[in-house]
N, C-alpha and C positions, 0 to 999 in steps of 0.2 A: 284436036287440041288435047284431049285426054290421053291419047296414045303418045303424043309428043312429050307430055309431062311425065308419063310413065317411063319412057325411054331415057329421059334425062335423069330421073331418079335412079333407074337401074344402072346407068353409067357411073353415077356418083357412088353407089353402094358396092358394086362389083369389085373394084380395086381394093376396097377396105376388107371385103370378105377374103380375097386372095391373100392379102398381106397378113391378116389374122391367122389364116391357115398356115402360112409359111413360118410363123413364129411358134406354132403349136409344137409340143414335144413330139419327138419321133421315136417309134419303136425300132430298135436295132438289134442285131445279133452279132456277137463277138465270137469268132471262130478260130480254131487252131488249124493251120495249113502246113502242108509239106509239098515238095516238088512232086510232080506227076510220077506215080509208081516208084518212088524212091524213099526207102526207109520205113519209118514208123507208120503202121496202118491203123492202130487203135491206141488210145492213151486216155486214161481217166483224168478228170479235172484235178484230182488230188495229186496225181503224178506230174501233171503240168506244173502245178504250184511248186512242188518239191524241186523239179528241174530248174525252174527260174530262181529258186532260192539258193541254188548251188549244190544241192544233194544229187549225186549221180543217179540217173534213172535209165532203165532199159525197158524196151518193149519189143517182144518177139526176137530177142537176141541182139537188137540194134541199140547202140548207145544214143540217147536223146541229146541233141545239141540245140539248146534254145537260143534263138536270136531275138534281141529286143528291138521292136519296131517303135521308134520314137519320132517317126516322120510326122505324126499328127498328135498334138498334145492331148486332145480329148480322148482319143483312142488309148493312149498310154495311161492316162489317168483312170479311165474306166477299167482297163486291164488290172492295174494295181489295186484299185478299190474292190472290184468284184471277184477277182480270181486269186490274187495274192493276199488281199485283205490288209494292205499297208498303204501308207502315203508314200510319195516318191522319196522323201527324205529318209523315212524309216527303212524303206526298201534298200536304198543305197548303203546306209549304215550296216544293215544286216548282211548284205552280200559282201561288203568289204571285211567285216568281222569274220565271216565264214571263210573267206580266202586267207586271211592272216592266221586264223586258228588251225584250219584243216588243210590248207593248200588249195590247189585248183586255180581256176580263173573265173572272172566275171563273165556273164553272157555278153557277147559282142553287141554293141549298140549301133543301130543304123538310123540316121536321120534322113536318108535318101531312099526312096522306094526302089529305084533301079538297083542300087548297091545291095539292098536287102534281098531282092529277088535273085540276083546273081549269086550271092552267098548261099541262099536257100537251095538253089539248083546245084551248086558245086559241092556241098558238104553232105555226106551220108548221114542220115538220122537228123538232119536239121529241120526244125519246126519254128514257126513264128505265128503271131496273132494278127488279125485284121478284121475289118467289118466284113460281114458275109457278102454284101453286094460288091465290094471291091474284089474279094476272092473269086467270085463268079465272073466278074469282068476281066480278070487277069488270066491269061492263058497259061497252061502248064502247071496249074496248082490243083491239089485235091484237098478237100476239107476233111480233117481227121476227126474233129469233134466240135460241137458247139460248147463254148466256155460259159457264155452268159447271154440271156435275152432279156430285154427290158426297155424302158422308156429313157431316152437321153434328152435332156433339156439344154 
């Protein structure tokens, strides 16, 4: 009888523990990636920020071509807040202002991961950002640098 009561109590508590753990904040890493053996090998986070803000950047003689990954809203928001240090609205205004004042073009935006990966592989010097676990899961990519690590809620 005691064992039966214990098992019933365990069955009632176990799903709650799993659900609580699923809602817990996750530790994630945001990384900059490139196509396998193509283009930029090293890039400082400050240079990444400048490239995404529209200032031309070079690494090892290769022009850095930033691609905006907007496929996942949380990823994009974390990138803007932790790397670019701007909200999405402020970022868009800054980039447009930069283009009108100094010329150039905005970084291309990709809301579809397959299109992003195709562009990344096709363009010399192209880089983009994604979660580290996604970069490791996706074949044909190399991590250039870790842009940010922390807890995502």
